[in-house]
C-alpha positions as CSV (number, residue, x, y, z in Angstrom):
1,M,0.0,0.0,0.0
2,T,2.6,2.5,-1.2
3,V,0.3,5.4,-1.6
4,L,-0.2,5.7,2.2
5,S,2.4,6.8,4.7
6,N,3.2,4.4,7.6
7,R,1.0,6.5,10.0
8,E,-1.9,6.6,7.5
9,R,-1.7,2.9,7.1
10,M,-1.7,2.2,10.8
11,I,-4.7,4.5,11.3
12,A,-6.6,3.0,8.4
13,T,-6.0,-0.5,9.8
14,K,-7.3,0.5,13.3
15,F,-10.3,2.2,11.9
16,A,-11.2,-0.7,9.7
17,E,-10.9,-3.0,12.8
18,G,-13.7,-0.9,14.4
19,M,-11.8,1.5,16.7
20,T,-13.3,5.0,17.2
21,Y,-11.6,8.4,16.5
22,R,-11.0,8.8,20.2
23,E,-9.5,5.3,20.7
24,I,-7.2,5.8,17.7
25,G,-6.2,9.3,18.9
26,E,-5.3,7.9,22.3
27,M,-3.2,5.2,20.7
28,F,-1.2,7.6,18.5
29,F,-1.2,10.6,20.8
30,I,-3.3,12.8,18.4
31,A,-6.6,14.6,18.6
32,P,-9.7,12.9,17.3
33,A,-10.0,15.7,14.8
34,T,-6.6,14.9,13.5
35,V,-7.6,11.3,13.1
36,R,-10.6,12.4,11.1
37,T,-8.3,14.5,8.9
38,H,-6.0,11.5,8.3
39,L,-9.0,9.4,7.4
40,S,-10.3,11.9,4.9
41,A,-6.9,11.8,3.2
42,I,-6.9,8.0,3.3
43,Y,-10.4,7.8,1.7
44,R,-9.3,10.2,-1.0
45,K,-6.0,8.3,-1.7
46,L,-7.6,4.9,-1.9
47,D,-10.8,6.1,-3.6
48,V,-13.2,4.4,-0.9
49,R,-16.2,5.9,0.6
50,S,-17.0,3.7,3.6
51,K,-15.4,1.7,6.4
52,V,-16.6,-1.5,4.9
53,A,-14.9,-0.7,1.6
54,L,-11.8,0.3,3.4
55,A,-11.7,-3.0,5.4
56,A,-12.2,-5.0,2.2
57,L,-9.4,-3.1,0.4
58,L,-7.0,-3.5,3.3
59,A,-7.7,-7.3,3.4
60,D,-7.1,-7.5,-0.4
61,R,-3.8,-5.6,-0.1
62,R,-2.5,-7.9,2.7
63,L,-3.4,-10.9,0.5
64,Q,-1.4,-9.4,-2.4
65,E,1.6,-8.7,-0.1
66,L,1.5,-12.4,1.1
67,D,1.4,-13.7,-2.5
68,Q,4.4,-11.6,-3.5
69,L,6.5,-13.2,-0.8
70,P,8.8,-16.2,-1.6
71,F,7.2,-19.5,-0.8
72,E,9.5,-20.3,2.0
73,R,8.4,-17.0,3.8
74,R,4.8,-17.7,3.2
75,S,4.8,-21.3,4.5
76,T,5.1,-20.2,8.2
77,D,1.9,-18.4,7.8
78,L,0.0,-21.5,6.7
79,C,1.4,-24.4,8.7
80,G,0.4,-25.0,12.4
81,P,0.4,-22.6,15.4
82,P,2.1,-19.2,15.0
83,V,5.6,-18.6,16.5
84,V,6.0,-15.5,18.6
85,V,9.0,-13.5,19.7
86,V,8.8,-11.2,22.7
87,L,11.7,-8.7,22.8
88,P,12.9,-7.3,26.1
89,F,10.8,-4.2,26.7
90,D,12.7,-0.7,26.6
91,N,12.8,1.7,29.5
92,L,12.2,5.2,28.2
93,G,13.0,6.9,31.5
94,G,16.2,7.5,33.4
95,E,15.8,5.3,36.4
96,E,17.6,2.0,36.2
97,R,15.1,0.2,38.3
98,W,12.5,0.7,35.5
99,T,14.8,-1.1,33.1
100,R,14.6,-4.2,35.4
101,I,10.8,-3.7,35.7
102,A,10.5,-3.4,31.8
103,E,12.5,-6.6,31.3
104,G,10.4,-8.4,34.0
105,L,7.2,-7.4,32.3
106,S,8.3,-8.9,28.9
107,A,9.5,-12.0,30.8
108,D,6.1,-12.4,32.4
109,I,4.4,-12.2,29.0
110,I,6.7,-14.9,27.7
111,V,5.9,-17.2,30.5
112,D,2.1,-16.7,30.3
113,L,2.1,-17.0,26.4
114,A,4.1,-20.2,26.6
115,R,1.1,-21.8,28.5
116,Y,-1.0,-21.7,25.4
117,P,-0.7,-24.8,23.3
118,D,-1.8,-22.9,20.2
119,L,1.3,-20.8,20.3
120,G,5.1,-21.4,19.8
121,V,7.0,-18.9,22.0
122,I,10.8,-18.3,21.7
123,A,12.5,-18.8,25.1
124,R,13.4,-15.8,27.3
125,Q,17.1,-16.8,27.4
126,T,17.3,-16.6,23.6
127,M,15.6,-13.2,23.6
128,L,18.1,-11.7,26.2
129,S,20.7,-11.8,23.5
130,Y,18.6,-9.3,21.5
131,K,18.5,-6.9,24.4
132,E,21.0,-4.3,23.1
133,R,20.3,-5.0,19.4
134,R,18.1,-2.8,17.2
135,D,17.5,-5.1,14.3
136,D,14.6,-4.6,12.1
137,V,11.8,-6.9,13.2
138,R,11.8,-8.7,9.8
139,S,15.4,-9.6,10.4
140,I,14.6,-11.0,13.9
141,G,11.7,-13.0,12.4
142,R,13.9,-14.5,9.7
143,E,16.7,-15.4,12.2
144,L,14.3,-17.1,14.6
145,S,11.7,-18.4,12.0
146,A,9.0,-16.5,13.9
147,D,5.7,-15.2,12.5
148,Y,5.2,-12.3,14.9
149,V,7.4,-10.1,17.1
150,M,6.1,-8.3,20.2
151,E,7.9,-5.3,21.5
152,G,7.1,-2.7,24.1
153,T,8.3,0.3,26.1
154,V,7.8,1.4,29.7
155,Q,7.9,5.1,30.7
156,A,7.4,6.2,34.3
157,E,6.6,9.8,35.4
158,G,6.0,10.1,39.1
159,Q,3.3,7.7,40.2
160,R,2.1,7.2,36.6
161,V,3.4,4.6,34.2
162,R,2.7,4.4,30.5
163,I,3.2,1.0,28.9
164,W,3.1,0.6,25.1
165,V,2.9,-2.9,23.5
166,Q,2.9,-3.7,19.8
167,L,2.6,-7.0,17.8
168,V,4.2,-6.9,14.4
169,D,4.0,-9.2,11.4
170,S,7.6,-10.3,10.9
171,R,7.1,-10.9,7.2
172,T,5.9,-7.4,6.3
173,G,6.9,-5.3,9.3
174,V,3.4,-4.0,9.7
175,D,1.9,-3.8,13.1
176,V,-1.2,-5.9,13.6
177,W,-2.1,-4.9,17.2
178,T,-1.0,-2.0,19.4
179,A,-2.2,-1.1,22.9
180,R,-1.3,1.6,25.4
181,Y,-1.8,1.4,29.1
182,D,-1.7,4.4,31.4
183,R,-1.7,3.1,35.1
184,S,-0.9,4.1,38.6
185,A,2.4,2.7,40.0
186,E,1.1,2.8,43.6
187,N,0.6,-1.0,43.6
188,L,3.4,-1.8,41.1
189,F,3.1,-5.7,41.0
190,A,-0.7,-5.6,40.8
191,M,-0.5,-3.1,37.9
192,L,2.1,-5.2,36.0
193,D,0.0,-8.4,36.5
194,S,-3.1,-6.5,35.2
195,V,-1.2,-5.4,32.0
196,T,0.2,-8.9,31.5
197,E,-3.3,-10.5,31.8
198,N,-4.9,-8.1,29.4
199,V,-2.1,-8.5,26.8
200,I,-2.3,-12.3,27.0
201,N,-6.1,-12.5,26.7
202,V,-6.3,-10.1,23.8
203,V,-3.5,-11.7,21.9
204,A,-3.4,-15.4,22.8
205,T,-6.9,-16.8,23.6
206,C,-8.9,-18.7,21.0
207,H,-10.5,-15.3,20.1
208,G,-7.4,-13.4,20.3
209,Q,-5.5,-11.5,17.7
210,L,-3.1,-14.3,16.8
211,A,-5.9,-16.8,16.3
212,N,-7.8,-14.3,14.1
213,L,-4.8,-13.6,12.0
214,R,-4.1,-17.4,11.6
215,R,-7.8,-18.0,10.6
216,D,-7.5,-15.2,8.0
217,A,-4.5,-16.9,6.6
218,V,-6.1,-20.3,6.5
219,R,-9.2,-19.1,4.7
220,R,-7.0,-18.1,1.8
221,R,-6.0,-21.7,1.2
222,P,-7.8,-24.1,-1.2
223,P,-10.1,-26.4,0.9
224,T,-8.2,-29.4,-0.5
225,S,-5.0,-28.3,1.1
226,L,-6.3,-27.8,4.6
227,Q,-4.4,-29.6,7.4
228,A,-5.6,-30.8,10.8
229,Y,-4.7,-27.5,12.6
230,D,-6.3,-25.4,9.8
231,C,-9.6,-27.4,10.2
232,Y,-9.4,-27.0,13.9
233,L,-9.2,-23.2,13.7
234,L,-12.0,-22.9,11.1
235,G,-14.1,-25.3,13.0
236,L,-13.7,-23.4,16.3
237,E,-14.7,-20.2,14.5
238,Q,-17.8,-21.8,13.1
239,K,-18.8,-23.3,16.4
240,H,-18.7,-19.9,18.2
241,L,-21.2,-18.5,15.8
242,F,-23.9,-20.5,17.6
243,T,-26.3,-21.1,14.7
244,R,-27.6,-24.4,13.4
245,D,-25.7,-24.2,10.1
246,S,-22.5,-22.9,11.6
247,N,-22.5,-25.6,14.3
248,K,-23.0,-28.2,11.7
249,E,-20.1,-26.9,9.7
250,G,-18.0,-26.7,12.9
251,I,-18.7,-30.4,13.6
252,R,-17.7,-31.2,10.0
253,L,-14.4,-29.3,10.2
254,L,-13.5,-30.5,13.6
255,T,-14.3,-34.1,12.8
256,R,-12.0,-33.7,9.8
257,A,-9.3,-32.3,12.1
258,V,-9.3,-35.3,14.4
259,E,-9.3,-37.6,11.3
260,L,-6.2,-35.9,10.0
261,D,-4.5,-35.8,13.5
262,P,-6.2,-38.1,16.1
263,G,-3.7,-36.8,18.7
264,L,-4.8,-33.1,18.4
265,A,-6.4,-32.9,21.9
266,R,-7.8,-29.5,21.6
267,A,-9.6,-30.4,18.4
268,W,-11.4,-33.2,20.4
269,T,-12.3,-30.7,23.1
270,A,-13.7,-28.3,20.5
271,L,-15.7,-31.1,18.9
272,A,-17.1,-32.0,22.3
273,L,-18.2,-28.4,22.7
274,A,-19.8,-28.4,19.3
275,H,-21.8,-31.5,20.2
276,A,-22.8,-29.9,23.5
277,V,-24.1,-26.8,21.6
278,D,-26.0,-29.2,19.3
279,A,-27.7,-30.9,22.2
280,C,-28.7,-27.9,24.4
281,N,-29.8,-25.7,21.5
282,G,-32.1,-28.3,19.9
283,F,-29.9,-28.4,16.7
284,S,-29.6,-32.2,16.8
285,D,-32.1,-34.7,15.5
286,D,-31.3,-37.0,18.4
287,V,-30.2,-35.3,21.6
288,S,-29.1,-38.6,23.2
289,V,-26.7,-39.2,20.3
290,S,-25.3,-35.7,20.7
291,I,-24.7,-36.2,24.4
292,E,-23.0,-39.5,23.7
293,S,-20.7,-37.8,21.2
294,W,-20.0,-35.0,23.6
295,S,-19.0,-37.5,26.3
296,A,-16.9,-39.6,23.9
297,C,-14.9,-36.5,22.7
298,V,-14.3,-35.2,26.2
299,K,-12.9,-38.6,27.2
300,K,-10.6,-38.7,24.2
301,A,-9.4,-35.1,24.8
302,L,-8.6,-35.8,28.5
303,A,-6.8,-39.1,27.6
304,L,-4.6,-37.1,25.3
305,D,-4.3,-34.0,27.6
306,P,-5.5,-34.4,31.2
307,A,-4.7,-30.7,31.9
308,D,-7.0,-29.4,29.1
309,I,-9.1,-26.8,31.1
310,Y,-11.9,-26.6,28.5
311,A,-12.2,-30.4,28.4
312,R,-12.4,-30.4,32.3
313,I,-15.2,-27.8,32.1
314,M,-17.1,-30.0,29.7
315,L,-16.4,-33.0,32.1
316,A,-18.0,-31.0,34.9
317,D,-21.1,-30.3,32.9
318,L,-21.4,-33.9,32.0
319,R,-21.1,-34.9,35.7
320,A,-24.0,-32.5,36.4
321,L,-26.0,-34.1,33.5
322,Q,-25.4,-37.5,35.1
323,G,-26.7,-36.1,38.4
324,D,-23.4,-35.8,40.2
325,I,-23.6,-32.1,41.2
326,D,-20.9,-32.2,43.9
327,A,-18.4,-33.7,41.3
328,A,-19.3,-30.9,38.9
329,V,-18.8,-28.2,41.5
330,E,-15.5,-29.6,42.5
331,E,-14.3,-29.8,38.9
332,H,-15.3,-26.2,38.5
333,E,-13.2,-25.2,41.5
334,R,-10.2,-27.1,40.2
335,V,-10.4,-25.4,36.9
336,L,-10.7,-21.9,38.3
337,A,-7.7,-22.6,40.6
338,S,-5.6,-23.8,37.7
339,S,-6.5,-21.1,35.3
340,P,-7.6,-17.9,37.1
341,N,-6.6,-15.4,34.4
342,N,-7.8,-17.0,31.2
343,A,-10.8,-15.1,29.8
344,D,-12.2,-18.1,27.9
345,T,-12.1,-20.2,31.0
346,L,-13.7,-17.5,33.1
347,A,-16.6,-16.9,30.6
348,L,-17.3,-20.7,30.3
349,L,-17.2,-21.0,34.1
350,A,-19.5,-18.1,34.5
351,G,-22.4,-19.8,32.7
352,S,-21.7,-23.1,34.5
353,L,-21.7,-21.5,38.0
354,A,-24.9,-19.6,37.3
355,L,-26.9,-22.5,35.7
356,V,-25.1,-25.7,36.7
357,G,-23.8,-24.7,40.0
358,S,-25.5,-22.4,42.6
359,D,-23.4,-19.3,42.6
360,A,-24.7,-17.0,40.0
361,K,-23.1,-14.0,41.7
362,H,-19.7,-15.5,41.4
363,G,-20.5,-16.3,37.8
364,Y,-21.5,-12.7,37.2
365,E,-18.1,-11.6,38.6
366,L,-16.2,-14.0,36.4
367,A,-18.1,-12.9,33.3
368,K,-17.4,-9.3,34.0
369,R,-13.7,-10.1,34.5
370,A,-13.6,-12.0,31.3
371,I,-14.9,-9.0,29.4
372,R,-12.4,-6.7,31.1
373,L,-9.6,-9.0,30.0
374,N,-10.9,-9.3,26.4
375,P,-13.9,-7.1,25.5
376,N,-14.0,-8.3,21.9
377,V,-15.6,-11.7,22.3
378,P,-19.4,-11.8,21.7
379,W,-20.2,-14.9,23.6
380,Y,-18.7,-13.6,26.8
381,F,-21.6,-11.1,26.9
382,G,-24.1,-14.0,26.4
383,M,-22.7,-15.6,29.6
384,L,-23.0,-12.3,31.4
385,G,-26.6,-11.9,30.3
386,R,-27.5,-15.4,31.6
387,C,-25.9,-14.6,35.0
388,C,-27.7,-11.3,35.2
389,F,-31.0,-13.0,34.5
390,V,-30.6,-15.6,37.2
391,L,-29.7,-12.7,39.6
392,G,-32.8,-10.7,38.5
393,L,-30.8,-8.0,36.8
394,Y,-33.0,-8.1,33.8
395,R,-32.1,-4.7,32.3
396,E,-28.4,-5.5,32.5
397,S,-29.1,-8.9,31.1
398,L,-30.5,-7.3,28.0
399,V,-27.4,-5.1,27.6
400,G,-25.2,-8.2,27.6
401,L,-27.5,-10.3,25.4
402,R,-27.5,-7.5,22.7
403,R,-23.8,-8.0,22.3
404,S,-23.9,-11.8,22.2
405,P,-24.5,-14.1,19.2
406,S,-27.9,-12.9,18.1
407,D,-29.1,-16.0,16.2
408,S,-28.6,-18.5,19.0
409,P,-31.9,-20.0,20.4
410,A,-30.5,-19.8,23.9
411,T,-29.9,-16.1,23.4
412,L,-33.4,-15.6,22.0
413,L,-34.7,-17.5,25.1
414,F,-33.1,-15.3,27.6
415,F,-33.9,-12.2,25.5
416,A,-37.7,-13.1,25.6
417,M,-37.6,-14.0,29.3
418,A,-35.7,-10.8,30.3
419,H,-38.3,-8.6,28.4
420,A,-41.2,-10.6,30.0
421,M,-39.9,-10.2,33.5
422,L,-39.6,-6.4,32.9
423,G,-43.2,-6.4,31.8
424,E,-42.3,-5.6,28.1
425,T,-44.9,-8.1,26.9
426,L,-44.9,-7.1,23.3
427,R,-41.2,-7.5,22.8
428,A,-41.2,-10.8,24.7
429,T,-44.0,-12.1,22.6
430,K,-42.3,-11.1,19.4
431,I,-39.1,-12.8,20.3
432,A,-40.9,-15.9,21.5
433,A,-42.7,-16.2,18.2
434,R,-39.4,-16.0,16.3
435,L,-37.9,-18.7,18.6
436,K,-40.9,-21.0,18.0
437,D,-40.8,-20.4,14.3
438,E,-37.1,-20.7,13.6
439,F,-36.3,-23.4,16.3
440,P,-39.4,-25.5,16.7
441,S,-37.5,-28.4,18.5
442,F,-35.9,-26.0,21.1
443,T,-37.8,-25.5,24.3
444,P,-37.0,-24.1,27.8
445,E,-37.2,-27.6,29.2
446,L,-34.9,-28.9,26.6
447,F,-32.4,-26.3,27.5
448,I,-32.8,-27.1,31.3
449,N,-32.3,-30.8,30.8
450,T,-29.3,-30.7,28.3
451,Y,-27.3,-27.6,29.3
452,P,-27.8,-28.9,32.1
453,V,-29.4,-26.4,34.4
454,T,-29.3,-27.9,37.9
455,N,-29.2,-24.7,40.0
456,P,-32.7,-24.6,41.6
457,V,-32.8,-20.8,41.5
458,A,-31.9,-20.8,37.8
459,I,-34.5,-23.5,37.0
460,A,-37.2,-21.5,38.8
461,A,-36.2,-18.3,37.0
462,I,-36.2,-19.9,33.5
463,R,-39.5,-21.6,34.1
464,E,-41.1,-18.3,35.3
465,G,-39.5,-16.3,32.6
466,S,-40.6,-18.7,29.8
467,R,-44.1,-18.8,31.2
468,R,-44.5,-15.1,31.1
469,A,-43.0,-15.0,27.6
470,G,-45.5,-17.5,26.5
471,L,-42.9,-20.2,25.8
472,S,-44.3,-22.8,28.2
C-alpha cells in the first residue's frame, strides 16, 4: 500500500478494525479531529467511501503482499500454530530500576504466552541476546523463524506509568495490534499483573489477535490443502457463531481435524463443545446421540491431555448431566484454581456457575472479569446476560445479550424472558414467536435438561420467565 504513509496505514487498519476516532487518537497521541483529517486523506488516496470498503481493500492488499513473498516465507503463515518472539521491553525513563521492571514485564508475558498450546514462543534466554540489538523486526523474524514479534516500552513519570505494547507481522513489518496502558504505580506488581493479563487475553486466547490472524491466513488456502490444525481453527470459529448451520459446519471441520490428526487434543475438546451446543440448542435430530458424542470426545481429549481446562469444564457439565452435582462443583473449583486469568475459561465457568452450580453472583463476577480481559468476544456477553437473568438483573441482562451471538436459540430464550420479567410483553411475545418459528425443536425444558441447568434458583427463574414470555 505504497500510496499511504506508515502513520496513515496504521490509522486505516485500526479504523477498519472498528476503533473509534477517540481510541485511535489515544493510541497515536493525536486529537480525534486529527484522526478524522487523516481518514479523509486515506479515503481520497484509496478512492473508498465507507469503512466496509476500506476494510475490504486492506484485506485484499494484505493478501497481495503475502502472495508476493517467496514461498519459504509464506509457509510459516500456513502451517500450524504461529511462533511469537517477545523482545525485552525498553525503559524510556532515566531510572535504572525501571529497566529491570520493563524486562520483568516482557519475561512475564513470555511465561504466560508459553502456557497456550496454540502458540510457539521463543524462550526468554534466547531473547536476552537481543537486548541491546536494534535489528529490524523482519530480520529478527527471519533469524528465529518467527511469525510475529512483540515489542514494548515502559515510561514512568512520578506515580504514573505508560506502557506501550505492539505486535508486528515479521514478514511485512506491519503492526497488527497495538495497545497503550496508562496506570498508577502505587501498587506496582498488581499493575504489572493487570497489564500482562490483558495483553495475554487479547492476543493469545482462541478469540485473540493471533488466532484471528491465523484463521484469515487459513481461509486463503484451497479447501483441499487444509491440514488438521487449519480445520481445527476454522471449526472453532464456526462453532462460536452458535447457529444451526455454523455448528453443523463446525462439527464437520472438527471431525476432519481429528481424522487428520487423532492426537490433536484441543480439536477433540472443540468437537465436544460443538456436540454440546448441538444438544442444548435443539440443533440435533437426536439429543441422546449428541450427548454420547459430547461425552466420547471429552474422554478422548482428556486421555490425550488431562490438563486441558476446556475439556475439564465439559467434564464438569457432563457430571451434572449425570446427576453428580458435587463432582461438577469440585471440577469447576479445580479449573478456576488452575487457570484464574484465562478469559475463555472465566466466561465458560460463569455460565456453569450460574446455571449448573448455585453461585450466579460468582458467575457474574467471572463474566465481568472475562470481558475486562478481552472485550472483543461476543459470547462472553451472552454468559454475562445469563448470569444477570438468574440474579434478577433483567435490564443489565438485555445489555449483555444484545452484544452476544444474536441467532442462537439460547440467546433468544433469555432475551424473551428478560423482556417478559420487565413487563415488556410485546417485545417478549415477538421474540418468543421467532424462537418457536425458527427453532421448533428448542424448548426451555430442553435447555434445562441438556445444558444442564441444575441450580434450583436458575430452574425456577427460567420456568417463570418462559411462562411469562408464552414459551411454556
